[in-house]
N, C-alpha and C positions, 0 to 999 in steps of 0.2 A: 363459565369460567372467566376469570379476569383476563383482559387483553395482555398479550405478550409485548413488553416494552423493549425499546432499543437497548437499554441497559442490560436486560435479561438476555437478549440475543447476543450482545457483545460478550457477556460473561460465558455463554455457552460456546461461542466461537473460540474465545481464548482457551477455554478448557480443552477443546478439540485440537486447536492448532498449536498452542504453546506447549501443552503437556502431551499431546498425541503426535506431534510432528517428529520427523526423523532429522537428526543432524542439528547443527547450530544455525541460528538465525536471529534477526532482530525484529521484534514484533512491535509495530508502532500504531497507536490509535490516532485518528484524525490527521492522517498524513497529507500535507499540503502538496498539491500538484501544480507547481508554478503559481500563476495568478488566476488559474481557471477553476479551481475548486479543491475539494479534499475528499479522499476516500476514507471510509470508516476505519478500516484496519489494513495495514500493509505489512508484509513479511519480507525482510531484506536478507537475501542470502546470495547464492549463485545467480539467482534471477530476482526480479521484482514481482511479487505476488500480491494481489489485492483482493479484499473482501468488502463488498458493499452490502449494507444491512437495511432491511425494510421491515419495520415492526407493524403490529396491528394498527398503530396510530399514524402510520405513514401512507403515502400513495406511491404509485410507480410513475407519476407524471414526469419526473425529472430524469428517469432512467435512460431514455434514448440519448440525451445530451451527455449524461455521465458516462455512458459506454463509449461515446466519441472521445471524451477527455481522457478517460482511464486507458483506453485502447492505444493512445499515443505513447504511453509510458510503461504500462505493466505488461509483463510477458505472459502472465496467467492471472485470470480474474474469476471470482466466484460471487454470484449473487446469493445472499442468504435471506430467506423470506419466512413468514409465517404461513400456515395453510390458507389463510384468507387471500393471499396474493398468488398462490401457486399456479392457478389456471392461466391468469393473465401473464405471469412471468414466463411461462412456457411459450406463449404466443410471441412475445416481443424480445426475448433474450437473443442476443447475437450468437452466431456460430462461434464456437471456441470457448464461450463462457461456461463455467461450471455453475451448478445449481444445487443449493442445499436448503433444507427446511428445519426450522426450530419450532417444536410444538410443545404445548403444555400437556403433561400426562395426567391421568386420573388421580395420582397421588401428589399433584401440584409440583412435580419436578419438570425440568426441561430436557427434551431429547433432541440432539443434533443428528440429522441424517443427510449424507451426501447423496443426492439423486443423480447428478451428472458430473463427471470429472472434467476439470478445465483442460483445454488443449492450448498449445502455444498460440498467442495472438500475433498475427503477422502484420499488424498495422503500426507497430512502434516506430516513432519518428526520432531521428537523432537529435534534432534541435529541442524537441520537447523533453527528451531524456536528459540532455546536458543541462537544461534549466533547473534540474533538481539540485545542482551543485551550488555551493556558496562560492564567492569570488576567489577566496584563498585556495579552495579545493581545486578550482579550475586552473588557477595559475600554477599550482603545484603539479598538476597533471601535465600542463604544457612544459614546465621545467623538466620533468622526467623525460618527455619526448624530445627535448632540445628545441622547443618551439616558442619559448617565452621571450627571447630577445626582441626588443622593440615593442613588446606588448605589456610590460609590467605596470605601466600607468594607465592602460586603456580601461574603458568602462567595462562593466561586467558583461553586457550583451555582446561586445566585440570579442571578449575572451571566449564566450560560449560558441560563437560562430567559428572562431579559429579552431577550437578543439573539435567541434562537430564535423567540420570539413576535412580535418587532418586524419581522422581514423575511421575505420569501418564500424558498422553497428555493433558487431559482437565484441570488438575491443572496447568500444565506448561503454557498453553494458558492464564490462568487467571494471572499468575505471570508476563508473558511477556507483556500482554496488560496493566496491572496496572503500570508496570515500565515505559513503553513508555508514558502513560498518565501523569505520575508524573515527568517526566524529567524537570529539571530546566534549566534556561538560555534563556527562551523565551523573545523576544523583540517585542514591538508593531511596526507594519509597516502598510502601506496602501495596500490593495488588488489590483490586476491588474484592477478590474472593479470599483475601487473607494470606496469600502467599507472597514470597519475595518477588520484587519487580525492580525494573530500572526505568527512570524517567528523565526526559530531557526537555528543556524549554524550546530547543530547536530554532534558535534565531528569532524569527518574527512571531512565532506562535507559542505561547506558554501552555497551550492546550495539548501539545504533543505528549503522548504517554507511550513509553517504549519498554519492552521486556525482552531480555535475552532468552531465546528458546534453548533449552538444554535437553 
């Protein structure tokens, strides 16, 4: 059989997550995590949920560092692999990470199977989380908290530090997820599998692709 590509895995995950998920959410492809990397798929809702994809054409060599980076930001993470990577993935996957496999069936369709459910990751850091915000979003949050006076002209990293030190982690999570959900500038596009989607350039990266989960 032909190798399972990243595009095929992405389509299978979107089918399972976007169409199979419960409740509202924002599903974003190639979600940039500060300046340290990007996760293949992020789901923004009450929590930040991440999916890292490894196709037959990939290796797991970057996975340990990726787990460090994504564990600083995402509350739940799942690694999605092909059967080729399954044994090694079980060996190196961190506690709390979910595990799923996408396999090509005999009739050349793709099957998504969740092998291990993710549990809440306890390594989220406030400063890493707040760095997901744009400057105006950070300033707006400080304004709401009555903490913006004297900081309106400050650099972005100073605003981030101000907000991160002013609130507890759970409140910061709510601020960040609400800001991400409320970002403007979305434009209607067609999803790769032919269904309606929503896409955003998302500031520095025109490769962001987002869909509202219904």
